[in-house]
LOMI-515098 format. One record per residue (C-alpha): residue in three letters; x, z, y. Coordinates in nm, 2 decimals. Layout:
N
@aa ALA | x X | z Z | y Y .
...
***
This chain:
449
@aa MET | x 0.00 | z 0.00 | y 0.00 .
@aa SER | x 0.28 | z 0.09 | y 0.24 .
@aa LYS | x 0.45 | z -0.24 | y 0.16 .
@aa ASN | x 0.15 | z -0.44 | y 0.26 .
@aa THR | x 0.12 | z -0.24 | y 0.58 .
@aa ASP | x 0.49 | z -0.31 | y 0.66 .
@aa SER | x 0.45 | z -0.68 | y 0.59 .
@aa ASP | x 0.14 | z -0.69 | y 0.81 .
@aa ASN | x 0.32 | z -0.51 | y 1.09 .
@aa SER | x 0.62 | z -0.75 | y 1.06 .
@aa LYS | x 0.38 | z -1.05 | y 1.08 .
@aa GLN | x 0.21 | z -0.90 | y 1.38 .
@aa VAL | x 0.55 | z -0.85 | y 1.54 .
@aa ILE | x 0.65 | z -1.21 | y 1.47 .
@aa VAL | x 0.31 | z -1.34 | y 1.60 .
@aa LEU | x 0.34 | z -1.12 | y 1.91 .
@aa ALA | x 0.69 | z -1.24 | y 1.98 .
@aa LYS | x 0.59 | z -1.60 | y 1.94 .
@aa SER | x 0.29 | z -1.55 | y 2.17 .
@aa SER | x 0.50 | z -1.37 | y 2.43 .
@aa GLU | x 0.74 | z -1.67 | y 2.42 .
@aa THR | x 0.48 | z -1.94 | y 2.43 .
@aa LEU | x 0.28 | z -1.84 | y 2.73 .
@aa PRO | x 0.56 | z -1.80 | y 3.00 .
@aa GLY | x 0.76 | z -2.08 | y 2.83 .
@aa ASP | x 0.49 | z -2.33 | y 2.87 .
@aa SER | x 0.44 | z -2.25 | y 3.24 .
@aa ARG | x 0.82 | z -2.25 | y 3.29 .
@aa THR | x 0.86 | z -2.58 | y 3.11 .
@aa SER | x 0.58 | z -2.74 | y 3.31 .
@aa PHE | x 0.73 | z -2.61 | y 3.63 .
@aa PHE | x 1.07 | z -2.74 | y 3.55 .
@aa ASP | x 0.92 | z -3.08 | y 3.46 .
@aa ASN | x 0.75 | z -3.08 | y 3.79 .
@aa SER | x 1.07 | z -3.00 | y 3.98 .
@aa LEU | x 1.26 | z -3.27 | y 3.79 .
@aa GLU | x 0.99 | z -3.52 | y 3.87 .
@aa LEU | x 0.99 | z -3.42 | y 4.24 .
@aa ARG | x 1.37 | z -3.46 | y 4.25 .
@aa ARG | x 1.34 | z -3.80 | y 4.09 .
@aa LYS | x 1.09 | z -3.92 | y 4.34 .
@aa LEU | x 1.30 | z -3.78 | y 4.62 .
@aa ALA | x 1.61 | z -3.96 | y 4.49 .
@aa ALA | x 1.42 | z -4.29 | y 4.45 .
@aa LYS | x 1.28 | z -4.26 | y 4.80 .
@aa ARG | x 1.62 | z -4.19 | y 4.95 .
@aa SER | x 1.77 | z -4.48 | y 4.76 .
@aa GLU | x 1.50 | z -4.71 | y 4.89 .
@aa GLU | x 1.55 | z -4.59 | y 5.25 .
@aa LEU | x 1.92 | z -4.63 | y 5.23 .
@aa THR | x 1.87 | z -4.98 | y 5.09 .
@aa LEU | x 1.65 | z -5.08 | y 5.39 .
@aa LYS | x 1.84 | z -4.88 | y 5.64 .
@aa TYR | x 2.08 | z -5.16 | y 5.74 .
@aa GLY | x 1.83 | z -5.44 | y 5.67 .
@aa ALA | x 1.69 | z -5.71 | y 5.90 .
@aa LEU | x 1.53 | z -5.46 | y 6.14 .
@aa HIS | x 1.86 | z -5.29 | y 6.22 .
@aa VAL | x 2.03 | z -5.63 | y 6.25 .
@aa ILE | x 1.78 | z -5.73 | y 6.51 .
@aa GLN | x 1.81 | z -5.40 | y 6.68 .
@aa LEU | x 2.18 | z -5.48 | y 6.74 .
@aa PHE | x 2.15 | z -5.85 | y 6.79 .
@aa VAL | x 1.90 | z -5.82 | y 7.08 .
@aa PRO | x 2.11 | z -5.59 | y 7.30 .
@aa VAL | x 2.44 | z -5.77 | y 7.22 .
@aa SER | x 2.28 | z -6.10 | y 7.30 .
@aa ILE | x 2.13 | z -5.97 | y 7.63 .
@aa CYS | x 2.47 | z -5.83 | y 7.74 .
@aa LEU | x 2.64 | z -6.16 | y 7.65 .
@aa LEU | x 2.38 | z -6.36 | y 7.84 .
@aa VAL | x 2.41 | z -6.15 | y 8.15 .
@aa VAL | x 2.78 | z -6.19 | y 8.15 .
@aa VAL | x 2.78 | z -6.56 | y 8.09 .
@aa LEU | x 2.52 | z -6.63 | y 8.36 .
@aa SER | x 2.71 | z -6.42 | y 8.60 .
@aa VAL | x 3.04 | z -6.59 | y 8.53 .
@aa THR | x 2.90 | z -6.94 | y 8.54 .
@aa ASN | x 2.68 | z -6.90 | y 8.85 .
@aa ILE | x 2.85 | z -6.64 | y 9.08 .
@aa PRO | x 3.17 | z -6.78 | y 9.25 .
@aa PHE | x 3.32 | z -6.44 | y 9.28 .
@aa TYR | x 3.36 | z -6.42 | y 8.90 .
@aa PHE | x 3.45 | z -6.77 | y 8.80 .
@aa LEU | x 3.72 | z -6.82 | y 9.07 .
@aa GLU | x 4.07 | z -6.71 | y 8.98 .
@aa SER | x 4.19 | z -6.39 | y 9.15 .
@aa GLU | x 4.54 | z -6.33 | y 9.28 .
@aa VAL | x 4.49 | z -5.96 | y 9.23 .
@aa THR | x 4.53 | z -5.82 | y 8.88 .
@aa LEU | x 4.47 | z -5.49 | y 8.72 .
@aa LEU | x 4.74 | z -5.22 | y 8.76 .
@aa TYR | x 4.81 | z -5.21 | y 8.39 .
@aa ALA | x 4.87 | z -5.59 | y 8.38 .
@aa PRO | x 5.18 | z -5.60 | y 8.60 .
@aa PHE | x 5.33 | z -5.93 | y 8.48 .
@aa SER | x 5.20 | z -6.25 | y 8.65 .
@aa GLU | x 5.10 | z -6.55 | y 8.45 .
@aa ASP | x 5.12 | z -6.79 | y 8.75 .
@aa VAL | x 5.39 | z -7.00 | y 8.59 .
@aa ASP | x 5.40 | z -7.34 | y 8.43 .
@aa ASP | x 5.61 | z -7.26 | y 8.12 .
@aa HIS | x 5.38 | z -7.17 | y 7.83 .
@aa THR | x 5.65 | z -6.96 | y 7.66 .
@aa THR | x 5.68 | z -6.75 | y 7.97 .
@aa LYS | x 5.31 | z -6.71 | y 7.99 .
@aa LEU | x 5.30 | z -6.60 | y 7.62 .
@aa MET | x 5.57 | z -6.35 | y 7.67 .
@aa ARG | x 5.42 | z -6.20 | y 7.99 .
@aa GLY | x 5.08 | z -6.20 | y 7.83 .
@aa THR | x 5.21 | z -6.02 | y 7.53 .
@aa ALA | x 5.38 | z -5.76 | y 7.75 .
@aa ASN | x 5.06 | z -5.70 | y 7.95 .
@aa ALA | x 4.85 | z -5.67 | y 7.64 .
@aa PHE | x 5.10 | z -5.43 | y 7.48 .
@aa ILE | x 5.09 | z -5.21 | y 7.79 .
@aa MET | x 4.71 | z -5.21 | y 7.79 .
@aa LEU | x 4.70 | z -5.13 | y 7.42 .
@aa ILE | x 4.93 | z -4.83 | y 7.47 .
@aa LEU | x 4.70 | z -4.71 | y 7.75 .
@aa VAL | x 4.39 | z -4.75 | y 7.53 .
@aa ALA | x 4.56 | z -4.56 | y 7.25 .
@aa LEU | x 4.68 | z -4.27 | y 7.48 .
@aa THR | x 4.34 | z -4.25 | y 7.65 .
@aa THR | x 4.15 | z -4.24 | y 7.32 .
@aa SER | x 4.38 | z -3.98 | y 7.17 .
@aa PHE | x 4.35 | z -3.77 | y 7.48 .
@aa VAL | x 3.97 | z -3.78 | y 7.46 .
@aa ILE | x 3.98 | z -3.68 | y 7.09 .
@aa PHE | x 4.22 | z -3.40 | y 7.17 .
@aa LEU | x 3.97 | z -3.26 | y 7.43 .
@aa TYR | x 3.68 | z -3.30 | y 7.19 .
@aa VAL | x 3.85 | z -3.13 | y 6.90 .
@aa TYR | x 3.95 | z -2.83 | y 7.11 .
@aa ARG | x 3.61 | z -2.82 | y 7.27 .
@aa PHE | x 3.70 | z -2.91 | y 7.63 .
@aa TYR | x 3.35 | z -3.05 | y 7.67 .
@aa SER | x 3.32 | z -2.99 | y 8.04 .
@aa VAL | x 3.64 | z -3.20 | y 8.10 .
@aa ILE | x 3.50 | z -3.49 | y 7.89 .
@aa HIS | x 3.16 | z -3.48 | y 8.05 .
@aa GLY | x 3.32 | z -3.47 | y 8.40 .
@aa TRP | x 3.54 | z -3.76 | y 8.31 .
@aa LEU | x 3.25 | z -3.97 | y 8.18 .
@aa ILE | x 3.02 | z -3.88 | y 8.47 .
@aa LEU | x 3.29 | z -3.97 | y 8.72 .
@aa SER | x 3.34 | z -4.31 | y 8.55 .
@aa SER | x 2.97 | z -4.38 | y 8.53 .
@aa SER | x 2.93 | z -4.28 | y 8.90 .
@aa MET | x 3.19 | z -4.53 | y 9.00 .
@aa ILE | x 3.02 | z -4.81 | y 8.80 .
@aa PHE | x 2.67 | z -4.72 | y 8.94 .
@aa PHE | x 2.76 | z -4.65 | y 9.30 .
@aa PHE | x 3.06 | z -4.88 | y 9.36 .
@aa PHE | x 3.08 | z -5.17 | y 9.12 .
@aa THR | x 2.71 | z -5.22 | y 9.13 .
@aa VAL | x 2.72 | z -5.26 | y 9.51 .
@aa ILE | x 2.99 | z -5.53 | y 9.46 .
@aa TYR | x 2.78 | z -5.71 | y 9.19 .
@aa MET | x 2.46 | z -5.69 | y 9.40 .
@aa GLN | x 2.64 | z -5.82 | y 9.71 .
@aa GLU | x 2.78 | z -6.12 | y 9.52 .
@aa VAL | x 2.44 | z -6.20 | y 9.37 .
@aa LEU | x 2.26 | z -6.18 | y 9.70 .
@aa ARG | x 2.54 | z -6.40 | y 9.86 .
@aa THR | x 2.51 | z -6.66 | y 9.59 .
@aa MET | x 2.13 | z -6.67 | y 9.62 .
@aa LYS | x 2.15 | z -6.66 | y 10.00 .
@aa ILE | x 1.92 | z -6.37 | y 10.03 .
@aa PRO | x 1.99 | z -6.15 | y 10.34 .
@aa LEU | x 1.95 | z -5.78 | y 10.31 .
@aa ASP | x 2.03 | z -5.49 | y 10.54 .
@aa TYR | x 2.27 | z -5.21 | y 10.44 .
@aa ILE | x 2.01 | z -4.94 | y 10.46 .
@aa THR | x 1.79 | z -5.11 | y 10.19 .
@aa VAL | x 2.10 | z -5.17 | y 9.98 .
@aa LEU | x 2.21 | z -4.81 | y 10.00 .
@aa LEU | x 1.86 | z -4.68 | y 9.92 .
@aa PHE | x 1.84 | z -4.91 | y 9.62 .
@aa VAL | x 2.18 | z -4.83 | y 9.49 .
@aa TRP | x 2.12 | z -4.45 | y 9.53 .
@aa ASN | x 1.80 | z -4.47 | y 9.33 .
@aa PHE | x 1.95 | z -4.70 | y 9.08 .
@aa GLY | x 2.25 | z -4.48 | y 9.02 .
@aa ALA | x 2.06 | z -4.16 | y 9.01 .
@aa VAL | x 1.82 | z -4.29 | y 8.76 .
@aa GLY | x 2.10 | z -4.43 | y 8.55 .
@aa MET | x 2.29 | z -4.10 | y 8.55 .
@aa CYS | x 1.98 | z -3.92 | y 8.43 .
@aa ALA | x 1.90 | z -4.18 | y 8.17 .
@aa ILE | x 2.24 | z -4.16 | y 8.01 .
@aa TYR | x 2.33 | z -3.79 | y 8.04 .
@aa TRP | x 1.99 | z -3.63 | y 8.05 .
@aa LYS | x 1.64 | z -3.73 | y 7.94 .
@aa ALA | x 1.48 | z -4.07 | y 7.98 .
@aa PRO | x 1.28 | z -4.32 | y 7.78 .
@aa LEU | x 1.48 | z -4.49 | y 7.51 .
@aa LYS | x 1.43 | z -4.85 | y 7.65 .
@aa LEU | x 1.55 | z -4.73 | y 8.00 .
@aa GLN | x 1.86 | z -4.57 | y 7.85 .
@aa GLN | x 1.94 | z -4.88 | y 7.65 .
@aa ALA | x 1.90 | z -5.10 | y 7.95 .
@aa TYR | x 2.14 | z -4.89 | y 8.16 .
@aa LEU | x 2.40 | z -4.89 | y 7.88 .
@aa ILE | x 2.38 | z -5.27 | y 7.85 .
@aa LEU | x 2.42 | z -5.30 | y 8.22 .
@aa VAL | x 2.72 | z -5.07 | y 8.23 .
@aa SER | x 2.88 | z -5.28 | y 7.95 .
@aa ALA | x 2.81 | z -5.60 | y 8.14 .
@aa ILE | x 2.96 | z -5.48 | y 8.47 .
@aa MET | x 3.27 | z -5.34 | y 8.30 .
@aa SER | x 3.33 | z -5.67 | y 8.11 .
@aa LEU | x 3.29 | z -5.86 | y 8.44 .
@aa ILE | x 3.57 | z -5.65 | y 8.59 .
@aa PHE | x 3.80 | z -5.74 | y 8.30 .
@aa ILE | x 3.70 | z -6.10 | y 8.32 .
@aa LYS | x 3.77 | z -6.11 | y 8.69 .
@aa TYR | x 4.10 | z -5.93 | y 8.71 .
@aa LEU | x 4.27 | z -6.00 | y 8.37 .
@aa PRO | x 4.48 | z -6.31 | y 8.32 .
@aa ALA | x 4.38 | z -6.55 | y 8.05 .
@aa TRP | x 4.67 | z -6.52 | y 7.81 .
@aa THR | x 4.67 | z -6.14 | y 7.85 .
@aa THR | x 4.30 | z -6.13 | y 7.76 .
@aa TRP | x 4.34 | z -6.33 | y 7.44 .
@aa ILE | x 4.64 | z -6.14 | y 7.31 .
@aa PHE | x 4.49 | z -5.81 | y 7.40 .
@aa LEU | x 4.17 | z -5.89 | y 7.21 .
@aa ALA | x 4.39 | z -5.98 | y 6.91 .
@aa PHE | x 4.57 | z -5.65 | y 6.94 .
@aa LEU | x 4.24 | z -5.47 | y 6.95 .
@aa VAL | x 4.15 | z -5.61 | y 6.60 .
@aa PHE | x 4.44 | z -5.41 | y 6.45 .
@aa TRP | x 4.39 | z -5.11 | y 6.67 .
@aa ASP | x 4.03 | z -5.07 | y 6.58 .
@aa LEU | x 4.11 | z -5.09 | y 6.21 .
@aa ILE | x 4.38 | z -4.82 | y 6.25 .
@aa ALA | x 4.16 | z -4.59 | y 6.47 .
@aa VAL | x 3.86 | z -4.60 | y 6.24 .
@aa MET | x 3.99 | z -4.66 | y 5.89 .
@aa CYS | x 4.31 | z -4.45 | y 5.88 .
@aa PRO | x 4.27 | z -4.09 | y 5.75 .
@aa ARG | x 4.41 | z -3.95 | y 6.08 .
@aa GLY | x 4.28 | z -4.23 | y 6.31 .
@aa PRO | x 4.14 | z -4.09 | y 6.64 .
@aa LEU | x 3.80 | z -4.25 | y 6.61 .
@aa ARG | x 3.77 | z -4.13 | y 6.25 .
@aa ILE | x 3.86 | z -3.78 | y 6.36 .
@aa LEU | x 3.59 | z -3.80 | y 6.63 .
@aa VAL | x 3.32 | z -3.90 | y 6.38 .
@aa GLU | x 3.42 | z -3.64 | y 6.12 .
@aa THR | x 3.45 | z -3.36 | y 6.38 .
@aa ALA | x 3.10 | z -3.45 | y 6.51 .
@aa GLN | x 2.96 | z -3.44 | y 6.16 .
@aa LYS | x 3.12 | z -3.10 | y 6.08 .
@aa ARG | x 2.98 | z -2.95 | y 6.40 .
@aa SER | x 2.64 | z -3.11 | y 6.37 .
@aa GLU | x 2.68 | z -3.26 | y 6.71 .
@aa PRO | x 2.59 | z -3.60 | y 6.85 .
@aa ILE | x 2.88 | z -3.82 | y 6.96 .
@aa LEU | x 2.95 | z -3.82 | y 7.33 .
@aa PRO | x 2.68 | z -3.98 | y 7.55 .
@aa GLY | x 2.78 | z -4.27 | y 7.77 .
@aa MET | x 3.01 | z -4.40 | y 7.49 .
@aa ILE | x 2.75 | z -4.50 | y 7.23 .
@aa TYR | x 2.46 | z -4.74 | y 7.22 .
@aa SER | x 2.20 | z -4.61 | y 6.97 .
@aa SER | x 1.90 | z -4.81 | y 6.85 .
@aa LEU | x 1.71 | z -4.48 | y 6.83 .
@aa ALA | x 1.69 | z -4.18 | y 7.06 .
@aa HIS | x 1.76 | z -3.89 | y 6.82 .
@aa PHE | x 2.05 | z -3.98 | y 6.59 .
@aa GLN | x 2.17 | z -3.67 | y 6.41 .
@aa ILE | x 2.27 | z -3.76 | y 6.06 .
@aa ILE | x 2.40 | z -3.41 | y 6.01 .
@aa GLN | x 2.04 | z -3.27 | y 5.96 .
@aa MET | x 2.00 | z -3.51 | y 5.66 .
@aa LEU | x 2.33 | z -3.39 | y 5.51 .
@aa ALA | x 2.24 | z -3.02 | y 5.56 .
@aa THR | x 1.90 | z -3.08 | y 5.39 .
@aa SER | x 2.06 | z -3.26 | y 5.10 .
@aa GLU | x 2.31 | z -2.98 | y 5.05 .
@aa SER | x 2.03 | z -2.72 | y 5.04 .
@aa ILE | x 1.84 | z -2.94 | y 4.79 .
@aa GLY | x 2.16 | z -2.96 | y 4.58 .
@aa GLU | x 2.20 | z -2.58 | y 4.59 .
@aa THR | x 1.83 | z -2.53 | y 4.49 .
@aa GLU | x 1.87 | z -2.77 | y 4.20 .
@aa ASP | x 2.18 | z -2.57 | y 4.07 .
@aa ASN | x 1.98 | z -2.25 | y 4.09 .
@aa ILE | x 1.70 | z -2.40 | y 3.89 .
@aa LYS | x 1.94 | z -2.52 | y 3.62 .
@aa LYS | x 2.11 | z -2.18 | y 3.60 .
@aa LEU | x 1.77 | z -2.00 | y 3.58 .
@aa GLU | x 1.66 | z -2.24 | y 3.30 .
@aa ALA | x 1.98 | z -2.18 | y 3.11 .
@aa ASN | x 1.95 | z -1.81 | y 3.14 .
@aa SER | x 1.59 | z -1.82 | y 3.02 .
@aa ASN | x 1.69 | z -2.03 | y 2.71 .
@aa GLU | x 1.96 | z -1.77 | y 2.63 .
@aa GLN | x 1.71 | z -1.49 | y 2.66 .
@aa ASN | x 1.47 | z -1.67 | y 2.44 .
@aa SER | x 1.73 | z -1.72 | y 2.16 .
@aa GLU | x 1.83 | z -1.35 | y 2.18 .
@aa GLU | x 1.46 | z -1.25 | y 2.16 .
@aa LYS | x 1.40 | z -1.46 | y 1.85 .
@aa ASN | x 1.70 | z -1.31 | y 1.66 .
@aa SER | x 1.60 | z -0.95 | y 1.75 .
@aa LYS | x 1.23 | z -1.00 | y 1.68 .
@aa LEU | x 1.28 | z -1.17 | y 1.34 .
@aa ASN | x 1.47 | z -0.86 | y 1.22 .
@aa VAL | x 1.19 | z -0.61 | y 1.29 .
@aa GLU | x 1.10 | z -0.40 | y 0.99 .
@aa ASN | x 0.91 | z -0.09 | y 1.09 .
@aa LYS | x 0.62 | z 0.02 | y 1.30 .
@aa SER | x 0.81 | z 0.21 | y 1.57 .
@aa LEU | x 1.00 | z -0.11 | y 1.65 .
@aa LEU | x 0.67 | z -0.28 | y 1.69 .
@aa ASN | x 0.57 | z -0.04 | y 1.97 .
@aa ARG | x 0.91 | z -0.09 | y 2.14 .
@aa MET | x 0.89 | z -0.46 | y 2.10 .
@aa THR | x 0.54 | z -0.48 | y 2.25 .
@aa LYS | x 0.66 | z -0.29 | y 2.56 .
@aa THR | x 0.97 | z -0.50 | y 2.59 .
@aa ALA | x 0.77 | z -0.82 | y 2.56 .
@aa ALA | x 0.53 | z -0.71 | y 2.83 .
@aa ASP | x 0.82 | z -0.61 | y 3.06 .
@aa GLU | x 0.99 | z -0.94 | y 3.00 .
@aa LYS | x 0.67 | z -1.13 | y 3.07 .
@aa ILE | x 0.64 | z -0.95 | y 3.40 .
@aa SER | x 1.00 | z -1.02 | y 3.48 .
@aa LYS | x 0.96 | z -1.39 | y 3.40 .
@aa THR | x 0.65 | z -1.41 | y 3.60 .
@aa ASP | x 0.83 | z -1.26 | y 3.90 .
@aa LYS | x 1.11 | z -1.51 | y 3.85 .
@aa LEU | x 0.87 | z -1.80 | y 3.83 .
@aa ASP | x 0.69 | z -1.68 | y 4.15 .
@aa LYS | x 1.02 | z -1.67 | y 4.33 .
@aa LEU | x 1.12 | z -2.01 | y 4.20 .
@aa LYS | x 0.78 | z -2.15 | y 4.30 .
@aa ALA | x 0.83 | z -2.01 | y 4.65 .
@aa THR | x 1.17 | z -2.17 | y 4.67 .
@aa ASN | x 1.03 | z -2.49 | y 4.55 .
@aa SER | x 0.75 | z -2.48 | y 4.81 .
@aa ASN | x 1.02 | z -2.42 | y 5.08 .
@aa LEU | x 1.22 | z -2.71 | y 4.94 .
@aa THR | x 0.91 | z -2.93 | y 4.95 .
@aa SER | x 0.85 | z -2.84 | y 5.31 .
@aa GLU | x 1.21 | z -2.92 | y 5.39 .
@aa ILE | x 1.17 | z -3.25 | y 5.21 .
@aa PHE | x 0.87 | z -3.34 | y 5.42 .
@aa ILE | x 1.04 | z -3.23 | y 5.74 .
@aa SER | x 1.35 | z -3.42 | y 5.64 .
@aa SER | x 1.14 | z -3.73 | y 5.58 .
@aa ARG | x 0.98 | z -3.70 | y 5.92 .
@aa ASP | x 1.32 | z -3.64 | y 6.09 .
@aa GLU | x 1.47 | z -3.94 | y 5.90 .
@aa SER | x 1.20 | z -4.16 | y 6.04 .
@aa GLU | x 1.33 | z -4.06 | y 6.38 .
@aa VAL | x 1.70 | z -4.06 | y 6.28 .
@aa ARG | x 1.74 | z -4.40 | y 6.11 .
@aa GLY | x 1.92 | z -4.62 | y 6.35 .
@aa VAL | x 2.25 | z -4.80 | y 6.41 .
@aa LYS | x 2.50 | z -4.70 | y 6.67 .
@aa LEU | x 2.75 | z -4.93 | y 6.84 .
@aa GLY | x 3.02 | z -4.82 | y 7.08 .
@aa LEU | x 3.01 | z -4.94 | y 7.44 .
@aa GLY | x 3.36 | z -5.07 | y 7.39 .
@aa ASP | x 3.23 | z -5.31 | y 7.14 .
@aa PHE | x 2.98 | z -5.45 | y 7.39 .
@aa ILE | x 3.24 | z -5.47 | y 7.65 .
@aa PHE | x 3.50 | z -5.67 | y 7.45 .
@aa TYR | x 3.24 | z -5.89 | y 7.29 .
@aa SER | x 3.14 | z -5.98 | y 7.65 .
@aa VAL | x 3.50 | z -6.02 | y 7.76 .
@aa LEU | x 3.56 | z -6.28 | y 7.48 .
@aa VAL | x 3.25 | z -6.48 | y 7.55 .
@aa GLY | x 3.27 | z -6.45 | y 7.93 .
@aa LYS | x 3.63 | z -6.55 | y 7.95 .
@aa THR | x 3.55 | z -6.85 | y 7.73 .
@aa ALA | x 3.27 | z -6.95 | y 7.96 .
@aa LYS | x 3.50 | z -6.92 | y 8.25 .
@aa HIS | x 3.78 | z -7.14 | y 8.11 .
@aa GLY | x 3.60 | z -7.35 | y 7.85 .
@aa ASP | x 3.29 | z -7.55 | y 7.80 .
@aa TRP | x 2.95 | z -7.47 | y 7.66 .
@aa ASN | x 3.04 | z -7.57 | y 7.31 .
@aa THR | x 3.32 | z -7.33 | y 7.30 .
@aa THR | x 3.11 | z -7.05 | y 7.45 .
@aa LEU | x 2.83 | z -7.11 | y 7.20 .
@aa ALA | x 3.08 | z -7.11 | y 6.91 .
@aa CYS | x 3.22 | z -6.77 | y 7.02 .
@aa PHE | x 2.87 | z -6.64 | y 7.07 .
@aa ILE | x 2.77 | z -6.74 | y 6.71 .
@aa ALA | x 3.10 | z -6.60 | y 6.58 .
@aa ILE | x 3.03 | z -6.26 | y 6.73 .
@aa LEU | x 2.68 | z -6.24 | y 6.58 .
@aa VAL | x 2.80 | z -6.36 | y 6.24 .
@aa GLY | x 3.08 | z -6.10 | y 6.24 .
@aa LEU | x 2.84 | z -5.83 | y 6.35 .
@aa CYS | x 2.61 | z -5.92 | y 6.06 .
@aa LEU | x 2.89 | z -5.90 | y 5.81 .
@aa THR | x 2.99 | z -5.57 | y 5.95 .
@aa LEU | x 2.64 | z -5.43 | y 5.90 .
@aa MET | x 2.65 | z -5.57 | y 5.54 .
@aa LEU | x 2.97 | z -5.38 | y 5.47 .
@aa LEU | x 2.82 | z -5.08 | y 5.63 .
@aa ALA | x 2.53 | z -5.09 | y 5.39 .
@aa ILE | x 2.77 | z -5.13 | y 5.10 .
@aa TYR | x 3.02 | z -4.86 | y 5.18 .
@aa ARG | x 2.79 | z -4.62 | y 5.36 .
@aa LYS | x 3.05 | z -4.49 | y 5.61 .
@aa ALA | x 3.16 | z -4.56 | y 5.97 .
@aa LEU | x 3.32 | z -4.90 | y 6.01 .
@aa PRO | x 3.49 | z -5.07 | y 6.31 .
@aa ALA | x 3.27 | z -5.33 | y 6.47 .
@aa LEU | x 3.54 | z -5.53 | y 6.65 .
@aa PRO | x 3.77 | z -5.67 | y 6.38 .
@aa ILE | x 3.54 | z -5.92 | y 6.21 .
@aa SER | x 3.36 | z -6.03 | y 6.52 .
@aa LEU | x 3.68 | z -6.07 | y 6.74 .
@aa THR | x 3.87 | z -6.24 | y 6.45 .
@aa PHE | x 3.59 | z -6.49 | y 6.41 .
@aa GLY | x 3.56 | z -6.54 | y 6.78 .
@aa LEU | x 3.93 | z -6.61 | y 6.83 .
@aa ILE | x 3.94 | z -6.84 | y 6.54 .
@aa PHE | x 3.63 | z -7.03 | y 6.66 .
@aa LEU | x 3.78 | z -7.04 | y 7.01 .
@aa SER | x 4.11 | z -7.19 | y 6.89 .
@aa CYS | x 3.95 | z -7.44 | y 6.65 .
@aa THR | x 3.70 | z -7.56 | y 6.91 .
@aa ASN | x 3.97 | z -7.60 | y 7.18 .
@aa ILE | x 4.22 | z -7.77 | y 6.95 .
@aa PHE | x 3.99 | z -8.00 | y 6.74 .
@aa VAL | x 3.63 | z -8.01 | y 6.87 .
@aa GLN | x 3.68 | z -8.05 | y 7.24 .
@aa PRO | x 3.94 | z -8.33 | y 7.22 .
@aa PHE | x 3.72 | z -8.51 | y 6.98 .
@aa GLU | x 3.42 | z -8.48 | y 7.21 .
@aa ASP | x 3.63 | z -8.60 | y 7.51 .
@aa LYS | x 3.74 | z -8.90 | y 7.31 .
@aa LEU | x 3.38 | z -8.99 | y 7.21 .
@aa SER | x 3.27 | z -8.95 | y 7.57 .
@aa PHE | x 3.55 | z -9.17 | y 7.70 .
@aa GLU | x 3.48 | z -9.45 | y 7.44 .
@aa GLN | x 3.10 | z -9.42 | y 7.50 .
@aa ILE | x 3.03 | z -9.35 | y 7.14 .
@aa PHE | x 2.72 | z -9.15 | y 7.07 .
@aa ILE | x 2.68 | z -8.97 | y 6.73 .
***
């Protein structure tokens, strides 16, 4: 009789152990499955967004402002005498004159001028990065504000004066000063404070156009072409090298969760903080690790429970086992509640991140890229014909498109000047050497193709 009682008790213990494992285990398994499914959907969504991030829309978002800037520069160079006439005055950092007949001398002097300018660009960039790394933000902002003020309140007056003179429109000085004051004040607020996105983009394009017109006006031709060729190599070194200054700038801004300096970057969207996305992805990764650890611990506990419960032989152990199973059930329920709360927080973070990413997705291009694109096309329009100008324009857009393609593949910051400037200089040389003489010969012989 006692043997039957003991066997019944052991069966009850085994059944109780199995039932205590089954109920929480099913809910835990279902919850883990839901978490894995949520992560899979999130990964698929992120993959799709990254695939479309540098698609046709973002190509257009860069093609339009670049084309507008190039168009403003070309129209100004070809229609305003102040810009297409040669100037005897050159910039201070281009001290060697190219007003000689010997092409070898022009090449040597142009190379010397370009080398001096490249050293100046490298030193200036390194100094700005030094200030940024050591948090001298007030010095950087003061420098940028001073430069922008000179463009808005001085060079804009010169440009406006030449436009009015070309169009033969008389205007008194009081009206000009009032217009320039309002124009400059709004521009400073748009770039360094708050303004509609379209207004900020318009001012950045105008700043790039005015700066490029200054280089076109006061830089000799050979110096310009050689300097643009030097910039191809400098941009590669500055961005791609591990200790390149521009790479240090981008990495430092990402570590500090700070936007890159205003007044230096054209953004296709107003709020561009990729750091929020990175922080959210890190928190998601940590939560996934915690889920995996908790799942592994639960499996270990279950195996230990099975071994201990299968060896139960008496009634006193049944009472202890019943109490232990109830306590473990409560403990597992608490863990599941905490994990569900964590998952709900994760879900809210995912939704917030998705909403932020809709605001964040955009492409940024440095104002220096706008300026030197415009210098290439504007200088070509000043010294060449429309065929050469159009060839350089197409070369820049093709190079920009290839750069965006590489950006989508490698998913990291890439220099925007090398491909576009290389294509532009190649198209410029080939058009001047082959296409232009061929067209002149056809025109002279009155042959129409």
